[in-house]
Every structure is written in structure tokens, then in C-alpha cells.
C-alpha angles and dihedrals in degrees: 000000000000122000090252091054090051091050092048092050092049091049089051092051091048093049094048094046091048095049100041120062091194095063106098138195093269092055092051091048091050091051092049091047089053090054091049091051093046093048098040137055091276092074124115096238098123117187102221115199105180119211106213092194092055094050092040090064090063091054092051096052113123111217096173092104090062089068089067091062094080 
């Protein structure tokens, strides 16, 4: 998240909490926590670099010898 996105999200939370009597403290804290996780290292934005050689080895595994274990 960029700084501007964080600011926009916080403004949105403030506006919603100000205009809606039913939004409580827990809801506001959850929303802020979500922003912290999205903006920080705790976010779920995984950078997946797939190693084709690593996964290829699973496809090449020969399980035919397991049939002899009966």
C-alpha cells in the first residue's frame, strides 16, 4: 500500500464511524488492524517465485515400486 492509500483508508474508516452510530470500537480497531497488516510486512502479498525444476521432480516420481509392497 502506498501512503496515499493508507490515508484514504483511514479517512474512510473515520467517515464511516462518524456517520454510523452502530459502528463500534471493535469494528474500527479491526479496520485499522487490516490496514496495518496490508501496509506492513504482515500482509498476505506473497511473492511467489516458482522453481520449475523443483516442481518437475514431483511429476517425474515413479510410484510403481510401491505396488510391490502388498
